[in-house]
PALO-250218 format. One record per residue (C-alpha): x, y, z; residue number from 1. Coordinates in nm, 3 decimals. Example, Ala and Ser with C-alpha at 12.3 -4.5 7.8 and 13.67 -1.06 7.14 Angstrom:
2
1.230  -0.450  0.780  1
1.367  -0.106  0.714  2
REM end
This chain:
786
11.345  10.747  0.046  1
11.484  10.841  -0.292  2
11.307  11.100  -0.505  3
11.051  10.943  -0.735  4
11.020  10.622  -0.529  5
10.658  10.557  -0.424  6
10.557  10.445  -0.079  7
10.473  10.071  -0.056  8
10.111  10.002  0.033  9
9.991  9.773  0.307  10
9.938  9.423  0.170  11
9.673  9.178  0.290  12
9.813  8.943  0.545  13
10.057  9.190  0.694  14
10.005  9.302  1.054  15
9.745  9.572  1.068  16
9.616  9.510  0.714  17
9.242  9.545  0.661  18
9.038  9.236  0.566  19
8.969  9.179  0.196  20
8.612  9.131  0.076  21
8.754  8.980  -0.244  22
8.882  8.691  -0.035  23
8.542  8.658  0.128  24
8.379  8.661  -0.216  25
8.603  8.375  -0.329  26
8.503  8.174  -0.021  27
8.139  8.265  -0.081  28
8.165  8.148  -0.443  29
8.295  7.811  -0.328  30
8.011  7.782  -0.079  31
7.763  7.875  -0.351  32
7.900  7.603  -0.577  33
7.879  7.346  -0.297  34
7.525  7.456  -0.211  35
7.427  7.438  -0.578  36
7.562  7.086  -0.617  37
7.400  6.968  -0.295  38
7.061  7.124  -0.370  39
7.055  7.001  -0.730  40
7.146  6.652  -0.610  41
6.860  6.666  -0.358  42
6.613  6.784  -0.622  43
6.731  6.516  -0.865  44
6.678  6.249  -0.598  45
6.331  6.382  -0.517  46
6.237  6.385  -0.886  47
6.375  6.034  -0.945  48
6.241  5.865  -0.632  49
5.894  6.020  -0.636  50
5.917  6.096  -0.265  51
5.694  6.403  -0.310  52
5.436  6.235  -0.530  53
5.154  6.317  -0.290  54
5.233  6.688  -0.327  55
5.239  6.643  -0.704  56
4.892  6.490  -0.684  57
4.768  6.800  -0.501  58
4.912  7.024  -0.776  59
4.768  6.802  -1.050  60
4.425  6.803  -0.886  61
4.432  7.181  -0.866  62
4.523  7.204  -1.235  63
4.272  6.938  -1.334  64
3.985  7.188  -1.322  65
4.143  7.385  -1.606  66
4.133  7.102  -1.859  67
3.824  6.899  -1.768  68
3.614  6.796  -2.067  69
3.260  6.928  -2.112  70
2.969  6.701  -2.026  71
2.889  6.441  -2.291  72
2.554  6.323  -2.432  73
2.715  6.041  -2.635  74
2.771  5.816  -2.333  75
2.484  5.661  -2.134  76
2.519  5.469  -1.808  77
2.265  5.199  -1.727  78
2.306  5.191  -1.351  79
2.240  4.888  -1.134  80
2.137  5.124  -0.858  81
1.955  5.099  -0.528  82
1.617  5.142  -0.699  83
1.689  4.847  -0.928  84
1.799  4.630  -0.636  85
1.482  4.721  -0.448  86
1.259  4.640  -0.748  87
1.428  4.324  -0.882  88
1.575  4.171  -0.570  89
1.912  4.105  -0.420  90
2.218  4.053  -0.633  91
2.313  3.843  -0.829  92
2.022  3.849  -1.068  93
1.929  3.585  -1.318  94
2.126  3.609  -1.639  95
1.801  3.593  -1.830  96
1.739  3.951  -1.706  97
2.074  4.058  -1.847  98
1.989  3.888  -2.176  99
1.659  4.077  -2.188  100
1.836  4.406  -2.107  101
2.091  4.351  -2.384  102
1.813  4.270  -2.630  103
1.624  4.588  -2.537  104
1.941  4.800  -2.564  105
2.036  4.645  -2.899  106
1.691  4.728  -3.033  107
1.776  5.100  -3.011  108
2.101  5.049  -3.214  109
2.364  5.188  -2.979  110
2.721  5.218  -3.106  111
2.855  4.976  -2.845  112
2.748  4.815  -2.518  113
2.989  4.742  -2.233  114
2.894  4.528  -1.934  115
3.093  4.601  -1.617  116
2.970  4.267  -1.478  117
3.187  3.954  -1.464  118
3.032  3.625  -1.582  119
3.320  3.396  -1.495  120
3.128  3.092  -1.370  121
2.824  2.902  -1.504  122
2.485  2.969  -1.348  123
2.428  2.654  -1.144  124
2.068  2.741  -1.055  125
1.950  2.836  -1.403  126
2.178  2.668  -1.662  127
1.962  2.778  -1.949  128
2.016  3.146  -1.867  129
2.379  3.124  -1.985  130
2.256  3.021  -2.330  131
2.001  3.304  -2.335  132
2.274  3.554  -2.242  133
2.510  3.412  -2.503  134
2.250  3.445  -2.780  135
2.158  3.800  -2.674  136
2.523  3.907  -2.681  137
2.575  3.738  -3.018  138
2.265  3.901  -3.170  139
2.369  4.248  -3.048  140
2.710  4.211  -3.214  141
2.870  4.505  -3.036  142
2.890  4.394  -2.675  143
3.212  4.434  -2.476  144
3.269  4.205  -2.179  145
3.514  4.281  -1.897  146
3.824  4.097  -1.785  147
4.015  4.158  -1.464  148
4.301  4.025  -1.258  149
4.170  3.785  -1.000  150
4.226  3.929  -0.657  151
4.370  4.255  -0.790  152
4.731  4.354  -0.858  153
4.847  4.223  -0.524  154
4.719  3.869  -0.583  155
4.921  3.755  -0.883  156
4.850  3.666  -1.243  157
4.518  3.473  -1.249  158
4.257  3.605  -1.491  159
3.888  3.665  -1.429  160
3.746  3.622  -1.780  161
3.392  3.554  -1.908  162
3.271  3.201  -1.976  163
3.415  3.072  -2.305  164
3.073  3.072  -2.472  165
3.002  3.429  -2.360  166
3.355  3.536  -2.458  167
3.314  3.396  -2.809  168
2.978  3.572  -2.848  169
3.120  3.911  -2.740  170
3.256  4.156  -2.995  171
3.549  4.264  -2.779  172
3.707  4.209  -2.439  173
3.851  4.492  -2.231  174
4.013  4.514  -1.890  175
3.847  4.715  -1.612  176
4.150  4.750  -1.382  177
4.226  5.090  -1.225  178
4.550  5.225  -1.081  179
4.514  5.357  -0.726  180
4.766  5.628  -0.636  181
4.951  5.649  -0.306  182
4.686  5.874  -0.153  183
4.409  5.626  -0.236  184
4.256  5.826  -0.523  185
4.216  5.699  -0.880  186
4.378  5.925  -1.138  187
4.539  5.676  -1.375  188
4.478  5.353  -1.561  189
4.686  5.130  -1.787  190
4.609  5.126  -2.159  191
4.676  4.752  -2.175  192
4.660  4.485  -1.903  193
4.656  4.110  -1.908  194
4.883  3.816  -1.994  195
5.221  3.938  -2.110  196
5.191  3.767  -2.448  197
4.863  3.939  -2.540  198
4.724  4.195  -2.293  199
4.374  4.333  -2.337  200
4.298  4.700  -2.410  201
4.105  4.911  -2.166  202
3.727  4.888  -2.192  203
3.718  5.241  -2.335  204
3.930  5.134  -2.634  205
3.747  4.801  -2.662  206
3.417  4.990  -2.700  207
3.561  5.192  -2.988  208
3.671  4.865  -3.148  209
3.322  4.720  -3.099  210
3.177  5.032  -3.263  211
3.382  4.964  -3.573  212
3.672  5.202  -3.525  213
4.014  5.068  -3.618  214
4.263  5.063  -3.333  215
4.598  4.893  -3.293  216
4.498  4.743  -2.956  217
4.180  4.572  -3.078  218
4.193  4.201  -2.981  219
3.841  4.085  -3.040  220
3.726  3.798  -2.818  221
4.041  3.586  -2.828  222
4.102  3.349  -2.542  223
4.343  3.456  -2.265  224
4.706  3.397  -2.359  225
4.967  3.242  -2.138  226
5.207  3.435  -1.920  227
5.210  3.647  -1.610  228
4.987  3.951  -1.573  229
5.138  4.271  -1.709  230
5.031  4.636  -1.720  231
5.149  4.868  -1.999  232
5.101  5.230  -2.097  233
5.013  5.424  -1.781  234
4.772  5.706  -1.868  235
4.607  5.980  -1.671  236
4.233  6.007  -1.647  237
4.097  6.322  -1.807  238
3.772  6.371  -1.619  239
3.451  6.516  -1.752  240
3.287  6.814  -1.586  241
2.920  6.838  -1.500  242
2.681  6.716  -1.236  243
2.606  6.460  -1.365  244
2.873  6.429  -1.632  245
2.685  6.161  -1.826  246
2.325  6.061  -1.887  247
2.227  5.787  -1.642  248
1.923  5.555  -1.645  249
1.816  5.295  -1.391  250
1.846  4.928  -1.489  251
1.490  4.860  -1.382  252
1.361  5.142  -1.604  253
1.531  4.976  -1.901  254
1.374  4.638  -1.825  255
1.025  4.789  -1.782  256
1.048  4.986  -2.107  257
1.037  5.328  -1.945  258
1.321  5.468  -2.158  259
1.257  5.683  -2.458  260
1.273  5.491  -2.786  261
1.573  5.702  -2.898  262
1.749  5.721  -2.561  263
2.029  5.483  -2.660  264
2.041  5.524  -3.038  265
2.393  5.601  -3.155  266
2.522  5.611  -2.795  267
2.796  5.429  -2.610  268
2.618  5.236  -2.333  269
2.791  5.128  -2.013  270
2.617  4.891  -1.773  271
2.750  4.870  -1.418  272
2.674  4.879  -1.049  273
2.632  5.205  -0.859  274
2.429  5.069  -0.566  275
2.576  5.108  -0.220  276
2.782  4.804  -0.123  277
2.733  4.628  -0.457  278
3.009  4.739  -0.695  279
3.359  4.878  -0.656  280
3.370  5.235  -0.528  281
3.687  5.442  -0.563  282
3.811  5.769  -0.418  283
3.797  6.043  -0.679  284
4.032  6.344  -0.705  285
3.928  6.663  -0.533  286
3.879  6.839  -0.868  287
3.583  6.610  -0.942  288
3.403  6.725  -0.626  289
3.577  6.450  -0.427  290
3.375  6.170  -0.266  291
3.345  5.817  -0.406  292
3.298  5.715  -0.768  293
3.177  5.383  -0.901  294
3.382  5.177  -1.140  295
3.136  5.223  -1.426  296
3.160  5.602  -1.390  297
3.540  5.580  -1.413  298
3.498  5.376  -1.732  299
3.268  5.647  -1.870  300
3.525  5.918  -1.798  301
3.797  5.714  -1.968  302
3.573  5.648  -2.270  303
3.484  6.015  -2.308  304
3.852  6.113  -2.297  305
3.928  5.851  -2.563  306
3.647  5.983  -2.783  307
3.771  6.341  -2.740  308
4.133  6.244  -2.807  309
4.234  6.395  -2.472  310
4.531  6.190  -2.362  311
4.727  6.251  -2.047  312
5.038  6.060  -1.947  313
5.304  6.105  -1.680  314
5.607  6.285  -1.816  315
5.921  6.083  -1.872  316
6.185  6.062  -1.603  317
6.419  6.279  -1.809  318
6.153  6.547  -1.863  319
6.069  6.555  -1.492  320
6.437  6.575  -1.403  321
6.497  6.862  -1.645  322
6.180  7.041  -1.533  323
6.292  7.012  -1.170  324
6.658  7.107  -1.209  325
6.633  7.404  -1.447  326
6.417  7.629  -1.222  327
6.628  7.545  -0.915  328
6.954  7.615  -1.102  329
6.807  7.940  -1.234  330
6.699  8.041  -0.883  331
7.045  7.972  -0.744  332
7.209  8.170  -1.024  333
6.967  8.459  -0.966  334
7.041  8.456  -0.593  335
7.410  8.470  -0.673  336
7.379  8.765  -0.912  337
7.085  8.960  -0.767  338
7.022  9.134  -0.439  339
6.810  8.991  -0.158  340
6.480  9.150  -0.264  341
6.530  9.083  -0.635  342
6.639  8.727  -0.553  343
6.328  8.670  -0.342  344
6.104  8.807  -0.615  345
6.288  8.598  -0.872  346
6.238  8.281  -0.667  347
5.868  8.357  -0.628  348
5.838  8.422  -1.001  349
6.019  8.097  -1.082  350
5.790  7.903  -0.849  351
5.479  8.055  -1.007  352
5.620  7.993  -1.355  353
5.686  7.628  -1.270  354
5.328  7.586  -1.148  355
5.195  7.761  -1.457  356
5.403  7.549  -1.696  357
5.299  7.230  -1.520  358
4.936  7.341  -1.538  359
4.958  7.423  -1.909  360
5.154  7.109  -1.993  361
4.850  6.889  -1.926  362
4.607  7.042  -2.182  363
4.874  7.150  -2.433  364
5.124  6.861  -2.428  365
4.930  6.588  -2.249  366
5.201  6.560  -1.982  367
5.182  6.533  -1.606  368
5.494  6.709  -1.485  369
5.625  6.668  -1.130  370
5.628  7.016  -0.976  371
5.697  6.941  -0.610  372
6.077  6.881  -0.641  373
6.128  7.213  -0.819  374
5.913  7.400  -0.567  375
6.094  7.242  -0.273  376
6.432  7.323  -0.429  377
6.335  7.686  -0.491  378
6.191  7.714  -0.140  379
6.518  7.585  0.010  380
6.748  7.789  -0.216  381
6.662  8.133  -0.078  382
6.693  8.065  0.300  383
7.002  7.847  0.263  384
7.188  8.095  0.043  385
7.071  8.389  0.253  386
7.204  8.210  0.562  387
7.544  8.155  0.405  388
7.564  8.509  0.266  389
7.453  8.655  0.599  390
7.709  8.444  0.781  391
7.983  8.561  0.544  392
7.877  8.923  0.585  393
7.877  8.892  0.964  394
8.222  8.735  0.959  395
8.353  9.012  0.735  396
8.206  9.280  0.961  397
8.382  9.119  1.255  398
8.716  9.116  1.072  399
8.663  9.474  0.954  400
8.595  9.595  1.306  401
8.903  9.418  1.437  402
9.115  9.579  1.165  403
8.965  9.922  1.239  404
9.036  9.878  1.610  405
9.400  9.802  1.534  406
9.453  10.071  1.272  407
9.221  10.352  1.380  408
9.147  10.340  1.752  409
9.013  10.694  1.733  410
8.736  10.577  1.500  411
8.641  10.269  1.703  412
8.686  10.378  2.059  413
8.382  10.341  2.280  414
8.167  10.060  2.413  415
7.989  9.807  2.192  416
7.608  9.791  2.211  417
7.510  9.580  2.513  418
7.198  9.416  2.365  419
7.092  9.242  2.046  420
7.219  8.935  1.864  421
7.572  8.902  1.730  422
7.489  9.041  1.384  423
7.295  9.335  1.527  424
7.582  9.428  1.759  425
7.829  9.413  1.471  426
7.606  9.626  1.250  427
7.567  9.886  1.525  428
7.942  9.882  1.588  429
8.013  9.939  1.218  430
7.750  10.213  1.208  431
7.917  10.385  1.504  432
8.261  10.349  1.349  433
8.134  10.478  1.014  434
7.985  10.784  1.182  435
8.313  10.856  1.358  436
8.507  10.800  1.036  437
8.281  11.050  0.859  438
8.347  11.303  1.130  439
8.719  11.229  1.111  440
8.708  11.268  0.733  441
8.528  11.598  0.778  442
8.795  11.707  1.024  443
9.072  11.614  0.777  444
8.890  11.790  0.491  445
8.841  12.100  0.699  446
9.207  12.090  0.800  447
9.304  12.061  0.433  448
9.082  12.354  0.346  449
9.240  12.572  0.610  450
9.597  12.497  0.511  451
9.763  12.823  0.408  452
9.949  12.657  0.121  453
9.782  12.557  -0.210  454
9.733  12.180  -0.196  455
9.602  11.934  -0.457  456
9.528  11.563  -0.419  457
9.549  11.379  -0.752  458
9.512  11.020  -0.869  459
9.782  10.829  -1.053  460
9.686  10.990  -1.384  461
9.719  11.339  -1.238  462
9.343  11.412  -1.222  463
9.250  11.639  -0.933  464
9.037  11.469  -0.668  465
9.050  11.733  -0.392  466
9.171  12.092  -0.374  467
9.166  12.348  -0.097  468
9.061  12.707  -0.116  469
9.423  12.826  -0.119  470
9.481  12.626  -0.440  471
9.169  12.770  -0.598  472
9.280  13.118  -0.501  473
9.631  13.056  -0.624  474
9.513  12.913  -0.958  475
9.246  13.177  -1.007  476
8.951  12.936  -1.024  477
8.658  12.846  -0.806  478
8.715  12.541  -0.592  479
8.467  12.294  -0.757  480
8.605  12.378  -1.102  481
8.942  12.231  -1.010  482
8.805  11.879  -0.947  483
8.839  11.666  -1.260  484
9.109  11.873  -1.425  485
9.462  11.741  -1.462  486
9.755  11.865  -1.252  487
9.986  11.898  -1.551  488
9.736  12.133  -1.713  489
9.675  12.337  -1.400  490
10.043  12.363  -1.320  491
10.169  12.362  -1.675  492
10.302  12.714  -1.644  493
10.563  12.610  -1.393  494
10.897  12.569  -1.568  495
11.263  12.555  -1.494  496
11.397  12.912  -1.525  497
11.724  12.786  -1.665  498
11.614  12.521  -1.917  499
11.257  12.636  -1.983  500
11.125  12.279  -1.944  501
10.796  12.219  -1.765  502
10.824  12.089  -1.412  503
10.513  11.871  -1.438  504
10.462  11.670  -1.755  505
10.162  11.445  -1.827  506
10.355  11.120  -1.778  507
10.565  11.215  -1.480  508
10.291  11.137  -1.228  509
10.178  10.817  -1.400  510
10.535  10.690  -1.427  511
10.619  10.796  -1.069  512
10.922  10.988  -1.203  513
10.821  11.323  -1.058  514
11.086  11.473  -0.827  515
10.955  11.507  -0.476  516
11.091  11.864  -0.447  517
11.168  12.114  -0.722  518
11.153  12.486  -0.789  519
11.016  12.669  -1.088  520
10.874  12.990  -1.218  521
10.535  13.039  -1.364  522
10.432  13.270  -1.644  523
10.362  13.541  -1.388  524
10.723  13.537  -1.288  525
10.657  13.388  -0.948  526
10.908  13.156  -0.796  527
10.732  12.848  -0.663  528
10.840  12.543  -0.470  529
10.660  12.225  -0.589  530
10.633  11.948  -0.329  531
10.504  11.607  -0.447  532
10.440  11.323  -0.204  533
10.319  10.983  -0.336  534
10.079  10.758  -0.144  535
9.904  10.432  -0.226  536
9.553  10.314  -0.151  537
9.528  9.944  -0.238  538
9.652  9.931  -0.598  539
9.572  10.296  -0.674  540
9.836  10.570  -0.656  541
9.762  10.907  -0.498  542
9.971  11.226  -0.512  543
9.974  11.509  -0.259  544
10.095  11.822  -0.440  545
10.176  12.134  -0.239  546
10.279  12.471  -0.376  547
10.494  12.707  -0.173  548
10.522  13.063  -0.302  549
10.878  13.178  -0.270  550
10.821  13.509  -0.446  551
10.770  13.715  -0.129  552
11.094  13.582  0.012  553
11.318  13.601  -0.292  554
11.157  13.887  -0.481  555
10.919  14.104  -0.284  556
10.868  14.325  -0.593  557
10.712  14.046  -0.783  558
10.340  14.077  -0.805  559
10.092  13.849  -0.940  560
10.019  14.028  -1.270  561
9.860  13.744  -1.459  562
9.614  13.475  -1.381  563
9.576  13.137  -1.541  564
9.302  13.121  -1.805  565
9.091  12.821  -1.850  566
8.882  12.714  -2.141  567
8.508  12.723  -2.075  568
8.228  12.585  -2.284  569
7.979  12.829  -2.424  570
7.653  12.715  -2.268  571
7.440  13.008  -2.383  572
7.352  12.842  -2.711  573
7.245  12.510  -2.549  574
7.055  12.698  -2.283  575
6.874  12.902  -2.543  576
6.783  12.585  -2.734  577
6.647  12.420  -2.420  578
6.437  12.725  -2.338  579
6.299  12.728  -2.692  580
6.197  12.361  -2.669  581
6.031  12.421  -2.333  582
5.834  12.717  -2.469  583
5.712  12.506  -2.765  584
5.609  12.224  -2.533  585
5.417  12.468  -2.312  586
5.244  12.619  -2.614  587
5.120  12.289  -2.762  588
5.093  12.078  -2.449  589
4.714  12.092  -2.437  590
4.657  11.943  -2.782  591
4.842  11.615  -2.757  592
5.009  11.435  -2.467  593
5.368  11.326  -2.491  594
5.273  10.956  -2.484  595
5.010  10.998  -2.753  596
5.254  11.185  -2.973  597
5.517  10.912  -2.941  598
5.258  10.637  -2.998  599
5.129  10.800  -3.314  600
5.476  10.863  -3.448  601
5.571  10.501  -3.380  602
5.259  10.360  -3.539  603
5.279  10.564  -3.855  604
5.656  10.515  -3.880  605
5.606  10.140  -3.856  606
5.334  10.156  -4.118  607
5.564  10.354  -4.346  608
5.841  10.101  -4.294  609
5.609  9.812  -4.369  610
5.488  9.983  -4.682  611
5.843  10.048  -4.798  612
5.937  9.688  -4.734  613
5.629  9.572  -4.918  614
5.717  9.787  -5.216  615
6.067  9.642  -5.224  616
5.939  9.284  -5.204  617
5.671  9.339  -5.466  618
5.918  9.506  -5.700  619
6.158  9.216  -5.650  620
5.880  8.969  -5.727  621
5.785  9.155  -6.046  622
6.146  9.181  -6.165  623
6.283  8.958  -6.439  624
6.603  8.850  -6.266  625
6.476  8.537  -6.088  626
6.748  8.300  -5.972  627
6.622  7.968  -6.107  628
6.754  7.649  -5.946  629
6.626  7.315  -5.823  630
6.540  7.294  -5.456  631
6.338  7.095  -5.201  632
6.004  7.265  -5.131  633
5.961  7.063  -4.809  634
6.290  7.200  -4.675  635
6.182  7.554  -4.765  636
5.855  7.505  -4.577  637
6.040  7.383  -4.266  638
6.277  7.683  -4.282  639
5.983  7.924  -4.309  640
5.816  7.755  -4.009  641
6.141  7.778  -3.811  642
6.165  8.152  -3.884  643
5.804  8.200  -3.770  644
5.851  7.997  -3.452  645
5.949  8.295  -3.234  646
5.651  8.501  -3.354  647
5.424  8.203  -3.287  648
5.555  8.175  -2.931  649
5.494  8.545  -2.868  650
5.136  8.510  -2.989  651
5.089  8.177  -2.807  652
5.001  7.998  -3.132  653
5.103  7.640  -3.215  654
5.255  7.542  -3.551  655
5.175  7.200  -3.696  656
5.360  7.078  -4.008  657
5.294  6.771  -4.221  658
5.488  6.700  -4.538  659
5.527  6.430  -4.797  660
5.770  6.157  -4.704  661
5.998  6.210  -5.005  662
6.161  6.532  -5.125  663
5.937  6.783  -5.301  664
6.167  6.892  -5.582  665
6.082  7.197  -5.794  666
6.263  7.466  -5.988  667
6.247  7.837  -5.922  668
6.378  8.117  -5.705  669
6.419  7.954  -5.363  670
6.443  8.278  -5.161  671
6.128  8.429  -5.315  672
5.930  8.109  -5.259  673
6.043  8.101  -4.894  674
5.949  8.468  -4.849  675
5.606  8.404  -5.005  676
5.544  8.112  -4.767  677
5.662  8.330  -4.479  678
5.413  8.606  -4.576  679
5.118  8.365  -4.578  680
5.238  8.207  -4.254  681
5.283  8.551  -4.096  682
4.923  8.645  -4.187  683
4.799  8.319  -4.035  684
4.984  8.390  -3.711  685
4.872  8.752  -3.702  686
4.504  8.664  -3.726  687
4.509  8.353  -3.506  688
4.385  8.386  -3.147  689
4.597  8.276  -2.854  690
4.589  7.899  -2.809  691
4.505  7.830  -3.174  692
4.702  7.610  -3.415  693
4.826  7.701  -3.762  694
4.841  7.389  -3.981  695
5.094  7.368  -4.265  696
5.083  7.074  -4.503  697
5.262  6.986  -4.826  698
5.112  6.724  -5.054  699
5.147  6.614  -5.410  700
4.918  6.759  -5.677  701
4.846  6.650  -6.034  702
5.032  6.960  -6.159  703
5.309  6.955  -5.902  704
5.279  7.040  -5.531  705
5.007  7.187  -5.314  706
5.107  7.377  -4.998  707
4.819  7.446  -4.758  708
4.837  7.694  -4.469  709
4.525  7.694  -4.254  710
4.455  7.916  -3.952  711
4.180  7.928  -3.691  712
4.118  8.300  -3.710  713
3.797  8.493  -3.773  714
3.806  8.426  -4.147  715
3.754  8.664  -4.439  716
3.423  8.835  -4.510  717
3.273  8.741  -4.849  718
3.265  9.102  -4.966  719
3.642  9.129  -4.921  720
3.745  8.805  -5.090  721
3.739  8.944  -5.441  722
4.016  9.196  -5.361  723
4.226  8.970  -5.141  724
4.528  8.967  -5.376  725
4.509  9.328  -5.488  726
4.770  9.574  -5.354  727
4.654  9.827  -5.093  728
4.327  9.642  -5.039  729
4.390  9.300  -4.888  730
4.532  9.366  -4.544  731
4.370  9.706  -4.508  732
4.031  9.546  -4.551  733
4.106  9.245  -4.344  734
4.173  9.456  -4.037  735
3.804  9.542  -4.026  736
3.697  9.178  -3.998  737
3.985  8.987  -3.847  738
4.015  9.079  -3.477  739
4.056  9.449  -3.544  740
4.425  9.419  -3.628  741
4.614  9.713  -3.775  742
4.683  9.621  -4.132  743
4.980  9.677  -4.354  744
4.987  9.843  -4.695  745
4.817  9.538  -4.842  746
5.121  9.422  -5.039  747
5.188  9.092  -4.861  748
4.938  8.873  -5.044  749
4.995  9.064  -5.367  750
5.362  8.965  -5.341  751
5.265  8.602  -5.277  752
5.029  8.598  -5.575  753
5.294  8.749  -5.803  754
5.567  8.505  -5.697  755
5.340  8.201  -5.734  756
5.213  8.308  -6.074  757
5.565  8.389  -6.197  758
5.655  8.031  -6.109  759
5.370  7.900  -6.322  760
5.143  7.821  -6.031  761
4.832  7.962  -5.871  762
4.701  8.048  -5.528  763
4.361  7.959  -5.393  764
4.191  8.021  -5.065  765
3.889  7.896  -4.876  766
3.743  8.099  -4.592  767
3.418  8.137  -4.409  768
3.355  8.399  -4.143  769
3.437  8.261  -3.801  770
3.597  7.942  -3.940  771
3.947  8.060  -4.029  772
4.109  8.070  -4.370  773
4.307  7.817  -4.575  774
4.549  7.940  -4.844  775
4.664  7.679  -5.099  776
4.977  7.748  -5.307  777
4.977  7.528  -5.619  778
5.334  7.515  -5.748  779
5.454  7.317  -6.050  780
5.764  7.103  -6.041  781
5.881  7.262  -6.369  782
6.083  7.574  -6.449  783
5.933  7.913  -6.362  784
5.751  8.116  -6.625  785
5.878  8.435  -6.785  786
REM end
């Protein structure tokens, strides 16, 4: 080997080379990608096909309890129950009884009456009863009659509709079909069913139409149109809590006049069968206490949800697909980047988050999200990836042991463990080899320490990694102090006696140009032989530097008269400072804890910062240099809402915006107007409870534009309203009445008032304690005032 030529390292693939974990990682990455694609494809298929819909129903039923409506007194059920059957006789009854019942109900002026009884054929026994029923329905004026698909969805498209005379007398017609899920329970219904040309609304909507409310689906009592039966607008039933959920009276009590004179006044009245074996009985979800539920009760639940505006619909296919794939993809990415425990905890957190989001989506968004595909995907991700990673680790351990057996038989000699599975035996074998390697390393280190010659082991940059005691003694330092220093600095005194040049320069080791053998003299006059041997570990270069003292041989008279000096840092001053701080902490530790001190500093510092910012904003608002230009006030409002979106999400507050259809042009300083809107919006968010909604609306005004921002907070006490726009009083006073919040310097609303007035407008507010506050910014469409 020529001087300066480094030794070639072992390369992967050569005989005796150790296995590379980088290669295993590349293979593992490919397997992860394949697993990700396969698992995402499986989850997408599950979400698209609805194969796990039964599991979704279980999750929806569990979440249903969280958004059930409170019991209602506005809906009354007149039940054709067992007591009525026993008193009146077997079904069907004479239609004259129904006419009498309608007349008695109409006398109490209910909002609407719905009969869940089909009158599709004339009464052959009592023909005159049909006329009596027709006149009673016509006199009431708000009666809804049912229509249904003859034989159900499986039978075809024939219609069960009332007699033409009864249909013409009715105020509205509504379908009473229900949608039975795969598990036999009723959780959904269609908003419209009937002939494709003109389907009927559900009875719940038809009753609102009969009560006089305008609705796009109102059809009146028109005759059935032509065409096959169709169902449109699948909706989820939002059930009502309570046992019972609605007021219920017996049919026979109505006929005999036993009801209170005001029992039905202003109510929505539903008449239907609840007797055993008489009407349709359906399986109810578990959240409604399970059991069976009559058709008229289902209609009451649907009507109450319609009255409360609580709509629930299955999420779109795209939303379900996105909701299923994102958590699974996130879980797979987390498993790739995190360790086993963190990955397991991450998967559990993602599963819980998916359940929570699906639960909250029903009351907040009105969506039924499919959760089962995401949960199945997350549940499969951890064991499948752990299996592949464990398999790769076991394979690598096997390769590593084979390489160790070839290269270092001393470290791997001995018998393998006789028991245990394959992975356990490999782990124990590696543990045994590692223990022997540690002992071998200790033996080599001890041998290095006991070498009589000064020896240094340096990296490619010349930084000392190991040094023996002879080197420390030779260089005049303690052994640990040598580690981390550079060889060219430690051996910088060695020079060529003839030329005076240093033997070891900073770049000679890095460039591999150092002679393997050279002689020099240090500043002490000692003649030294410098031996440098390069080695390579993977891509890193190592140098073994040995010093041989030739002074005793060539010049016995030479003595070591000087020692190398090293630069040390003066640590007395830092130590003294640390001791002083500790003494101060001990002296005042009893008065205030460390956490309390930091909390107070942070709170007051934030208050000072807010006050400074308020001063700057107020001074800017009071300045004369407004930048006047035309701009769209609606666009400014949307930008302010966008900036407040993140704060609203943190506080769990919804933002609702409604603007005029056209542009709201005005002249003024756009940035100051946006900041003023942001201040009012920030106050509304700050004082709104979690789950509330802040409403922002922009409408035209006789003098220009009116921008309203209304919150649902605790409101403003009357005694504080007079000073609401005065500096240092508004927010500081509000904190005493609005949820105990820490106030600012009270400059926010003062800034808003100044900006609005400088633009020629005014600000008004309306607030009552416990009913929130509404701030109205009246801004002219003309140039700002001086």
